[in-house]
C-alpha positions as CSV (number, residue, x, y, z in Angstrom):
1,M,8.9,3.0,6.7
2,H,5.5,3.7,5.2
3,H,2.6,5.8,6.2
4,I,-1.1,6.2,5.1
5,F,-2.7,9.5,5.4
6,P,-5.5,9.8,6.3
7,N,-6.1,6.2,7.7
8,L,-9.9,6.8,7.8
9,F,-10.7,8.0,4.2
10,N,-13.4,8.4,1.7
11,P,-12.7,8.1,-1.3
12,V,-9.0,8.5,-1.7
13,T,-6.0,8.2,0.4
14,T,-2.2,8.3,-0.2
15,I,0.3,5.7,1.1
16,S,3.9,7.0,1.1
17,Y,6.9,4.9,1.7
18,D,10.7,5.5,1.7
19,L,13.2,2.9,0.2
20,P,16.5,2.9,1.5
21,N,17.7,0.9,-1.6
22,S,16.3,0.4,-5.3
23,G,14.0,-2.6,-5.6
24,F,10.9,-4.3,-6.9
25,V,7.9,-2.9,-5.2
26,T,4.6,-4.6,-4.8
27,L,1.8,-2.7,-2.9
28,K,-1.6,-4.5,-2.8
29,V,-4.7,-4.0,-0.9
30,Y,-6.7,-6.8,0.6
31,D,-10.3,-7.1,2.1
32,M,-10.7,-8.7,5.5
33,L,-11.1,-12.1,4.0
34,G,-7.6,-11.9,2.5
35,R,-8.8,-11.5,-1.1
36,E,-6.7,-8.9,-3.2
37,V,-9.1,-6.0,-4.2
38,K,-6.5,-3.5,-5.9
39,T,-2.8,-3.6,-7.0
40,L,-1.4,0.0,-6.5
41,V,2.3,-0.6,-7.5
42,N,3.9,-3.5,-9.2
43,E,7.4,-2.4,-10.5
44,M,10.9,-1.4,-10.0
45,K,11.6,1.8,-7.8
46,T,14.6,3.6,-7.1
47,A,15.7,4.5,-3.6
48,G,14.0,7.3,-2.1
49,F,10.6,8.7,-1.1
50,H,7.5,7.5,-3.0
51,R,3.6,7.8,-3.1
52,A,0.9,5.8,-4.2
53,Q,-2.8,6.8,-4.2
54,F,-5.5,4.4,-3.2
55,S,-8.9,5.1,-4.5
56,A,-11.8,3.1,-2.6
57,E,-14.2,3.9,-5.3
58,G,-16.4,0.8,-5.6
59,L,-15.4,-0.8,-2.4
60,A,-17.5,-1.3,0.5
61,S,-17.1,0.5,3.8
62,G,-14.9,-1.3,6.3
63,A,-11.4,-2.4,7.1
64,Y,-8.8,-3.1,4.6
65,F,-5.1,-4.1,4.7
66,Y,-2.4,-3.1,2.6
67,R,0.9,-5.0,1.9
68,L,4.1,-3.5,1.0
69,S,6.7,-5.9,-0.4
70,V,10.2,-4.7,-1.4
71,S,12.7,-7.2,-3.1
72,G,16.3,-6.2,-4.0
73,N,19.9,-6.8,-3.5
74,A,19.4,-5.9,0.4
75,G,16.9,-8.8,0.6
76,E,13.1,-8.6,1.0
77,F,11.0,-6.4,3.4
78,V,7.5,-7.0,3.9
79,A,5.0,-4.9,5.9
80,V,1.1,-5.2,6.5
81,K,-1.0,-2.3,7.8
82,K,-4.8,-1.6,8.3
83,C,-6.7,1.3,6.8
84,V,-10.4,2.0,7.2
85,V,-12.9,3.2,4.2
86,V,-15.7,5.2,5.7
87,K,-18.6,5.8,3.3
């Protein structure tokens, strides 16, 4: 499970996620055209609750997507959610 708070934000928001098992976590942000604009996490994480800050500094107002991918012994989990930058 993962959440972003607040979903409409300027200039910084926090993406939180809970891992049932340890795994390699990748958390990336994409624009509406599917271009990667930021990598927030790209490393091994232990089981438990984690947070990543997303700063929209330098990005235009509009909708973005973040993709959370976790690979480990329990398989792979991928989720995509939308967030909106308001400046």
